[in-house]
C-alpha positions as CSV (number, residue, x, y, z in Angstrom):
1,M,-6.9,0.6,9.6
2,H,-7.2,-2.0,7.0
3,V,-6.6,-1.4,3.6
4,K,-5.4,-3.3,0.4
5,F,-1.8,-3.6,-0.7
6,Y,-1.7,-3.4,-4.5
7,T,1.7,-5.2,-5.5
8,K,3.7,-7.5,-7.9
9,P,6.4,-10.5,-7.7
10,G,9.6,-8.3,-8.4
11,C,8.8,-5.1,-7.1
12,S,11.2,-3.3,-5.1
13,L,9.5,-0.6,-4.2
14,C,6.4,-2.8,-3.2
15,D,9.5,-4.9,-1.1
16,E,10.3,-1.1,0.5
17,A,6.8,-0.2,1.0
18,E,5.7,-3.4,2.9
19,Q,8.6,-3.2,5.0
20,M,7.5,0.3,6.3
21,M,4.0,-0.8,6.9
22,H,5.5,-3.5,8.9
23,L,7.3,-0.8,11.0
24,I,4.3,1.1,11.3
25,Q,2.3,-1.6,12.4
26,E,4.6,-1.3,16.1
27,D,3.0,2.4,16.5
28,Y,-0.1,2.1,14.7
29,P,-3.0,-0.3,14.3
30,L,-2.6,-1.5,10.4
31,T,-3.4,-4.4,8.5
32,W,-3.7,-5.0,4.7
33,T,-4.6,-7.4,2.6
34,T,-2.4,-8.1,-0.9
35,V,-3.1,-7.9,-4.0
36,N,-0.9,-9.2,-7.0
37,I,-1.8,-7.1,-9.9
38,E,-0.6,-9.6,-12.2
39,E,-3.6,-11.9,-11.3
40,D,-6.1,-9.4,-12.0
41,D,-6.6,-7.7,-15.5
42,A,-8.6,-4.8,-14.6
43,K,-6.1,-4.2,-11.4
44,H,-3.1,-4.5,-13.5
45,E,-4.1,-2.2,-15.7
46,Q,-5.1,0.2,-13.5
47,Y,-1.8,0.1,-11.3
48,V,0.4,-0.5,-13.1
49,F,2.3,2.2,-13.4
50,M,1.4,2.9,-9.7
51,I,2.5,0.2,-7.6
52,P,2.8,0.3,-4.8
53,V,-0.7,1.1,-4.2
54,I,-2.3,1.6,-0.6
55,E,-6.3,1.9,-0.9
56,K,-9.1,2.0,1.2
57,D,-12.4,2.0,0.2
58,H,-11.9,2.3,-3.2
59,E,-9.6,5.4,-2.8
60,V,-5.7,5.5,-3.1
61,L,-4.2,6.8,0.1
62,C,-0.6,7.0,-1.0
63,S,1.5,5.2,-3.9
64,G,4.8,4.9,-5.6
65,R,7.9,5.3,-3.0
66,I,6.1,4.9,0.6
67,G,7.7,5.8,3.8
68,Y,7.5,5.7,7.0
69,A,5.9,9.1,7.6
70,D,4.0,8.8,4.1
71,L,1.7,5.5,6.5
72,A,2.1,7.7,9.5
73,L,0.0,10.6,8.0
74,L,-2.6,8.6,6.7
75,F,-3.4,8.1,10.8
76,D,-3.2,11.6,11.5
77,S,-6.0,12.6,9.0
78,E,-8.1,9.3,10.4
79,V,-8.4,11.4,13.5
């Protein structure tokens, strides 16, 4: 599964979410494109209070405090 990962520099929740994404890669086929919301005014306005945000096909799959279980559920719902 390939997703977009919306983040910004200095975001500790984003750093934690990215660590969980690296961990989940050991068990599930996850890849992502990182998007810094500070480089896109529209995305900044849309996600400034939600980051980190994981989005696929323009649908927010999860946001805020993202843990391993949250990511695993994404793959369970794909089956």
